[in-house]
C-alpha positions as CSV (number, residue, x, y, z in Angstrom):
1,M,0.0,0.0,0.0
2,D,1.3,3.4,-0.9
3,Y,1.4,6.4,1.3
4,V,-1.2,9.1,0.7
5,E,-0.2,12.8,0.9
6,A,-1.8,14.8,3.7
7,A,-3.5,17.1,1.3
8,D,-5.5,14.2,-0.1
9,A,-5.9,12.3,3.1
10,R,-7.8,15.0,4.9
11,H,-10.8,14.6,2.5
12,M,-11.0,10.8,3.1
13,D,-13.2,9.0,5.6
14,G,-12.3,6.6,8.4
15,M,-8.8,6.4,10.1
16,R,-5.9,8.2,8.7
17,L,-2.5,7.7,10.3
18,A,0.5,9.8,9.6
19,L,3.7,7.9,9.6
20,T,7.2,9.0,9.1
21,M,8.1,7.7,5.7
22,N,10.9,5.2,5.3
23,V,12.1,5.6,8.8
24,C,11.6,2.9,11.5
25,G,10.2,5.6,13.9
26,P,9.1,3.7,17.0
27,W,6.2,6.1,17.9
28,S,4.9,5.7,14.3
29,E,5.5,2.0,14.1
30,S,3.8,1.3,17.5
31,A,0.7,3.4,16.5
32,K,0.5,1.3,13.3
33,Y,0.8,-2.0,15.2
34,I,-1.9,-1.0,17.7
35,L,-4.3,-0.3,14.8
36,Q,-3.3,-3.5,13.1
37,V,-3.8,-5.7,16.2
38,K,-7.2,-4.2,16.7
39,D,-8.0,-4.7,13.0
40,I,-8.8,-1.0,12.5
41,P,-8.2,-0.2,8.8
42,F,-6.3,3.0,8.1
43,V,-4.8,5.0,5.4
44,P,-1.0,5.6,5.8
45,V,-0.3,9.3,5.4
46,A,3.1,10.5,4.5
47,Q,5.0,12.5,7.1
48,Y,8.5,13.6,6.1
49,G,11.0,13.4,9.0
50,G,12.8,16.6,9.6
51,G,10.6,18.5,7.2
52,E,8.2,21.3,7.5
53,N,5.2,19.1,6.4
54,P,3.0,22.1,5.7
55,D,0.0,20.2,4.4
56,L,-0.1,18.0,7.6
57,V,0.2,21.1,9.8
58,D,-2.6,22.8,7.9
59,W,-4.8,19.8,8.3
60,T,-4.0,18.5,11.8
61,G,-2.0,21.3,13.4
62,H,1.0,19.0,13.8
63,G,4.0,18.4,11.7
64,N,5.3,15.3,13.6
65,A,4.3,11.7,13.4
66,P,2.3,9.8,14.4
67,V,-1.0,11.6,14.1
68,T,-4.3,9.8,13.9
69,V,-7.5,11.3,12.5
70,W,-10.7,9.3,12.8
71,E,-13.6,10.7,10.7
72,N,-14.1,14.3,12.0
73,E,-12.6,13.8,15.4
74,P,-9.8,16.0,16.6
75,P,-6.3,14.7,15.7
76,R,-4.5,12.5,18.3
77,T,-0.7,12.7,18.5
78,G,0.4,11.4,22.0
79,W,1.0,7.7,22.4
80,A,-1.6,7.4,25.2
81,E,-4.3,9.2,23.5
82,I,-3.7,7.2,20.3
83,L,-3.9,4.0,22.4
84,D,-7.1,5.3,24.2
85,Q,-8.8,6.2,20.9
86,A,-8.0,2.7,19.4
87,E,-9.3,1.0,22.6
88,R,-12.6,2.9,22.2
89,L,-13.0,2.2,18.5
90,A,-12.2,-1.5,18.9
91,P,-12.6,-2.7,22.5
92,T,-11.3,-6.2,21.6
93,P,-8.7,-7.4,21.6
94,A,-8.1,-5.2,24.6
95,L,-4.6,-3.8,24.9
96,I,-5.4,-2.1,28.3
97,P,-6.4,-4.4,31.2
98,K,-9.6,-3.6,33.0
99,D,-8.1,-4.4,36.3
100,P,-6.8,-1.1,37.8
101,A,-3.6,-2.5,39.1
102,L,-2.7,-4.1,35.7
103,R,-3.9,-1.0,33.9
104,A,-1.5,1.2,35.9
105,Q,1.4,-1.2,35.2
106,V,0.7,-1.1,31.4
107,F,0.6,2.7,31.5
108,G,3.7,3.0,33.8
109,I,5.8,0.7,31.7
110,S,4.6,2.2,28.4
111,N,5.5,5.7,29.8
112,E,9.1,4.4,30.6
113,I,9.4,3.4,27.0
114,C,7.4,6.1,25.1
115,G,7.2,9.1,27.4
116,E,9.3,12.2,27.8
117,W,12.6,11.2,29.2
118,G,11.7,7.6,28.6
119,F,13.8,5.0,26.6
120,G,12.8,6.3,23.1
121,W,13.1,9.9,24.1
122,C,16.7,9.4,25.5
123,R,17.7,7.3,22.5
124,R,16.6,10.1,20.2
125,I,18.7,12.5,22.2
126,M,21.7,10.2,21.6
127,L,21.2,10.3,17.9
128,F,21.8,14.0,17.8
129,P,25.3,15.3,17.4
130,P,27.2,15.6,20.7
131,V,26.5,18.8,22.7
132,E,30.0,20.1,21.9
133,A,29.4,19.7,18.1
134,P,28.6,22.9,16.1
135,E,24.9,23.9,16.0
136,D,24.7,23.2,12.2
137,A,26.1,19.7,12.6
138,G,24.0,17.2,10.7
139,G,22.5,19.8,8.3
140,D,19.1,21.6,8.4
141,S,17.0,18.5,9.2
142,M,19.1,17.7,12.3
143,K,18.9,21.4,13.4
144,M,15.1,21.3,13.0
145,L,14.9,18.1,15.1
146,R,17.2,19.6,17.8
147,A,15.0,22.7,18.1
148,R,11.8,20.6,18.0
149,Y,12.9,18.2,20.8
150,G,15.6,20.1,22.6
151,R,18.8,18.3,23.1
152,T,19.6,20.6,26.2
153,T,16.2,19.9,28.0
154,N,17.6,16.6,29.2
155,P,21.5,16.8,28.8
156,Y,23.0,14.6,26.3
157,D,25.4,13.0,28.8
158,E,22.6,11.9,31.1
159,A,20.7,9.9,28.5
160,P,22.7,6.7,28.5
161,G,22.4,6.3,32.3
162,R,18.7,6.9,32.1
163,I,18.3,4.3,29.4
164,V,20.3,1.7,31.5
165,E,17.8,2.2,34.3
166,I,15.0,1.6,32.1
167,L,16.5,-1.5,30.5
168,D,17.4,-2.9,33.8
169,Y,13.8,-2.4,35.0
170,L,12.3,-4.1,31.9
171,R,14.7,-7.1,32.4
172,D,13.6,-7.4,36.0
173,V,9.9,-7.3,35.0
174,L,10.4,-9.8,32.3
175,E,12.3,-12.2,34.4
176,A,9.6,-12.0,37.2
177,Q,7.0,-12.6,34.6
178,K,8.9,-15.6,33.1
179,A,9.1,-17.1,36.5
180,A,5.4,-16.7,36.9
181,G,4.9,-18.5,33.6
182,S,4.0,-15.4,31.4
183,P,5.9,-14.3,28.3
184,Y,4.4,-10.8,28.6
185,L,5.3,-7.6,30.3
186,V,2.0,-7.4,32.2
187,G,-0.4,-10.1,33.2
188,D,-0.9,-13.1,31.0
189,C,-1.8,-11.7,27.6
190,L,-0.7,-9.1,25.0
191,T,-1.0,-5.5,26.2
192,A,0.1,-2.2,24.6
193,A,3.3,-2.3,26.7
194,D,4.5,-5.4,24.8
195,I,3.8,-3.6,21.4
196,Y,5.6,-0.5,22.6
197,W,8.7,-2.4,23.6
198,A,8.8,-4.4,20.4
199,A,8.6,-1.2,18.3
200,F,11.1,0.7,20.4
201,S,13.6,-2.1,20.9
202,Q,14.7,-1.3,17.2
203,M,16.6,1.6,18.8
204,L,18.6,-0.8,20.9
205,V,19.3,-3.5,18.5
206,P,17.6,-3.3,15.0
207,M,16.2,-6.6,13.7
208,P,18.2,-8.1,10.8
209,E,17.8,-6.3,7.4
210,D,15.6,-9.1,6.0
211,K,13.1,-8.2,8.7
212,N,13.7,-4.5,9.2
213,P,14.8,-2.9,5.9
214,I,16.4,0.2,7.5
215,T,19.9,0.5,5.9
216,G,22.9,2.8,5.9
217,P,23.2,5.6,8.3
218,M,19.8,4.9,10.0
219,R,20.8,1.4,10.9
220,E,24.2,2.5,12.2
221,M,22.6,5.3,14.3
222,Y,20.0,2.8,15.8
223,G,22.7,0.4,16.5
224,G,25.3,2.8,17.9
225,I,24.2,2.5,21.5
226,G,27.7,3.0,23.0
227,P,29.4,1.1,25.8
228,V,27.2,2.3,28.6
229,V,23.9,1.2,27.1
230,G,25.6,-1.9,25.6
231,E,26.1,-3.3,29.1
232,A,22.3,-3.2,29.5
233,Q,21.6,-5.1,26.2
234,H,19.9,-7.9,28.1
235,P,19.1,-11.1,26.0
236,I,15.6,-11.4,27.5
237,L,14.6,-7.9,26.1
238,L,15.3,-9.1,22.6
239,E,13.8,-12.5,23.2
240,H,10.6,-10.8,24.2
241,R,10.8,-8.5,21.1
242,D,11.1,-11.5,18.8
243,Y,8.4,-13.4,20.4
244,I,5.9,-10.5,20.1
245,F,6.8,-9.9,16.4
246,D,6.6,-13.6,15.6
247,K,3.1,-14.1,17.2
248,Y,1.4,-10.7,16.7
249,L,3.1,-8.1,14.5
250,S,3.9,-7.4,10.9
251,L,7.5,-6.5,10.1
252,P,8.7,-2.9,10.4
253,L,8.3,-0.5,7.5
254,D,5.7,-2.7,5.7
255,F,4.6,0.6,4.1
256,M,7.9,1.5,2.5
257,D,7.4,4.1,-0.3
258,T,7.8,2.4,-3.7
259,R,6.9,5.3,-5.8
260,S,9.6,6.6,-8.2
261,G,10.7,10.2,-8.4
């Protein structure tokens, strides 16, 4: 399926999902997976990473991805509000437990993965040029991303340590769950937390190229975790990722743009 430009997608019905084109962006990928697991059909809308995306901004008020637009409802952009929307539109299979304690665990773990100063946020900081690099390092796109996400909001040199804390925590959760007889992060069935870790784990160790077709600089950047984070590359984290993909998810970037020109 081809991406649809934002200017065209805004006139369509149903669910529209803006995804960063040709980039294994974990926020975009996890939103895609949530809709797929819930069997909610959607139109993939092109968002150009590091670009102005004027048509998307004019339509939704946002230039980032992911963005979901269901019929005439307001756009959703945050991971939690996209999840809540999907849960409302397709209550089964439930990705948020009804039990309050389990629900709190799902949202707590998911925030450690997806939220500000969580795993994905800190790995993104690590992808920026080092703090001492010139402000124009990486070109205009990187300059825009630094301005958008703020490499100084949470200092670059603190990001690896924060990531290690999160990875150690996820390892401990999975080991406790394994001892209890469950292959999932929370409870005894698939939840959103499992989907988020499967998507975001690409920023720790990308899947092989035959499963995740990111190549060149992006693969090197995602795999360049450095020695501090490398010490927390626990095998159980990748075993969990592979189990979730094999059992529930399509491969990353299955909406690669194939148009020429």
